[in-house]
C-alpha positions, 0 to 999 in steps of 0.5 A: 399314647406313644408309651402304650404303643411301645408296651403293646409292641414289646408284648408282640415282640416277646411272643416267640420266646419260650419263656413268654408262654407263661407270661402270655397265659398271664396276659390272656387272663389279665386282658381277656375280659378287656379284649372281649369287651373293648374289641368285641366284633374285631376279627382276630389276625393281622394284628387287629386285636393288638391295634384295638388294644393300642387304640383303647389303652386308656380304657384297659383295666388296671390289671391288664395294664399292669400285666403289659407293663410287667411283660415289658419290664421282663423283655427289657431285662433280657 
């Protein structure tokens, strides 16, 4: 669970970087269905979607988890 929190935190920290735009599009594509399914009814804003993803990390699709890990790896190489 701690690892999943780190992955989500790394995702959030990278949102401001200009190179993150393409990565963010990839994440939206990879994780969009998961967010719509697992976090349905969660009002966006205030970190609520991110918190939902952290809480339901084990239920995320393999593609979403892979995209989050790729994002984390790229963040670590900077």
